[in-house]
Phi, psi and omega in degrees: 000109177295149173238138182286143179298339180264359183276144177258123186233135173259119177231139181258112185244124176275181185292142178303138020256016186297328176263123187235164179223154169277116180309140181259194186306312185293325177294311182296335181281321174297315176302320181290323181296318183288329174298305179307311186296316180291316181299313178293311178295330172303318183304338178300326174278318197274316178270331181269352179292171186277136197286325181289312190268332193081355185280170181276129170296151175306314182199175183269042181213169184248129172264029190099326167212160188244090182285165164264152186258131178288312176296319180305314178295333173290327166291329173297317180295325179286325176298320182297321179301309179304312184299322179290322179297321184274350179091003182281346167225165177275150169307328179292318180287334175299312190282332176297311181298316180292334176290314177309310186297308187289328179285330171297313178301325184285314195257343187251346188260156181279042187290319183296334170291332191259025177059037173089343177285176178235152173285171175297317179232151177226148170281121188288344178272316189260338195071017184269166184290135172247125186233131176248005185211126173314332176283339186248041187249025177210229182274142175240112186276350171285308179301327175296324178288330171292325178295311191292318178310314176297312180298321185291320179297315180297317180302316181297315188282315181270092193254015181274182181269185177062231183307318172301323176294321176296318183294321178294321181290326179290314179298320172303319180295317177296310181308302189287348182275348181274123186262081181310313189297341175298324183285358166275355186050036173076009189261336181060031179220071187078171179265138165274141191294318193242148156213141185226141171302330183276322188248344183080209184282140179279168178287358190258105172269152189267121183237137182272170006258128176207205180297348195262016173300321168308319176303319183287310180300311183292327176295324175286334193271346184310123179282357185241313186220076183269168172274174181263165173304318175302327176288329176298326186303324182298324187303321180261006187277352190258179181298334171300349178248029177246151183288147179230147172268111181233109179052039173105334192266137171268123188247123175284138182058068191223145168289160176298130180082355178079337177087171182294159192286338176300351180290331174267012179243308199303306180288349188249020163298324180237331178280129180274115185281345172293339180248028188226122172207162174202184183290346181268321181247055189289345171277006171087150181294331182292311177297317180310302181300325179296315177300316183302313173306309183295320176296323168307302176300320179303319177299311175314316186266337197237339185238338186295161172301139186293339177290353177282340170062029179284151190205181181296330188256009192208076178207166180128106189245138175188182182293127186193178166298150167223167187297125179088006179163220193217133174207156176270087181285142178197173183313321179281349171218069189271115178262010185068025182243128176259127172251121175322317192293340184293304184281329184289319182287340176282005186309320181291341187264320185224067189306306185304308189290334178281327176291333183287333174283314178296320179291333172290323173300325182263357178289158173304110185302125177219163174078196195308318188258024186301313181302316177304304189293341172290349181261001190283336189245135177237204186287334181247035178092194188293141170298163196303319188193159176204165186213108175303322186294316183268000185052051185226138174229119173304143165255026182241163167243152176235132179301327186278358175245329186286305187288325173293345175291317177297323181284310189288320176294335174289322176295324174291322183293312195227336188073017191306296191294317177307314179298319185293305174301319185284355171267358177288127189292313177313305178304312176308312172313311177302312178304315183298321178290331181280348182087014177268127195220172174303146176284152171225121187239153169283166182298140183147203183248050195286348183254350183268087186278122176283133177287150180248142172244144178269124180227112175064029178085356176254161174247117190251142184284146184245284172194165170278100184281118195238135170247142174300146176296135186288335182264338182248345183078010191253148156276141184230120175243125174275133178219167187242137169253105177288355182234217177283159174311129187213169172256119171264148183247129171248125176253117183248130191228148174271191183293343177261012178070017178282130177292117185262321185215159174220128169240144175241140181213136171286131187237131174280169171298137175094215184288139175223173184225118168274108185253129181206164185278178179286144173265133176292128177070017181267345191309130176079001186253143181275126172251163175248121171268121177247123174270111177254113179287167186301326181272015165101349183292133189243145175231127186247148187218115171285124184228135176242122188265142182232000000 
């Protein structure tokens, strides 16, 4: 039911998705774009994987040999779960493929020589280690953790008898076979990234905050060979776990400039940032990742050289192909190159802004760059990267860029992978050992991060840009009740302070969601949402509806 913007309507809304609305044409168009993106990118794993092992190739290119990627396969395993859940493949097909992968990992690789861990790259035919770097000629505990993340997701999802039970047993053997503590070198002071029978532990110990949070959580979570809480302490001990101000956003646990956007993706394929806070990130990892994404976008739109031609439909810096090679692109190392995975895998954090990028890539090419834009999409979704400045489009795919899009978009749409990994008892134990717990906020809108605009050298709050969820047709605003269960009143006003709508909602303690339908003629206008507690205390949020 549509509501006129000037009507005052009282709606009693329970938690989403109990209150529903029929998606209209714009929501259906968004859903269709996401379907196409996810299905095409999934094909990189399903149709483009290595035939013998079933694993994901590092990329669709040849370095003299074409290795399969251990971490990329972890993302691919999670993508197979998404595909089975959405019905693109059957559960039986998924289990058959996963059985091929896991038996190959169990029986053909040098994992026993590597203390249960895996190399960065493998030969998909023989299972032997592929090395392009003397530091990377043995076990890579980070790539191993990205693989295990996907396998534990699959173990949680395929919970049936027969072949599914057999698959779970193989995954459990692989998971319990990793000697995470070995990678501390007996020092109880952090994890070493690499270990090789030839060179021993590498000099690189893993210091946060970066893509390796999942590595430490799983190392603590191991039921057989975990690291100690003392060893975990190294991870949070450096400058990267201190807050930074980045283009106006205060980001907890951030590298200088916040770093490339894959840092907000790889560990969060399965770890649900909505349920994670600690003493270093008391504002919660979800808000932290949202600010990281907004700062990256803010750099592109407001601070980058004009020659880079970034725009609302063309932003996002992360590790990807660049003209002439590969680079971990970020604001401090800007090559003028946008990687679609940067914005699209950030869909849970900035859905409206991420959809603008996807919509721009899929739109009918017109204008000065029409010929270039015709080359952006291939058989497995958007190509890895492109540069309007350099009039260049990569013709390559990378597993670590393509497959996270399938997974992170699904977490935005349904929370599927987050729910699966966070249900794992071992993972929950690892989070607890790390001191990571459910966020606790005062009443208000702590996770609805307002975008900042640069004006006269200052960054000023604009609005919380909100797009309707493509599958429900509803606008969803997270809010917190910091006290006992209560009935809150939501008052919506326009720029002239005219009261437009009133909602009343019973709110449980903790996180809640205000779910509502589209306002007639409200598109693109900044409205003020007021959360009013029973005692009259008010909390305000500027919201722009799209």
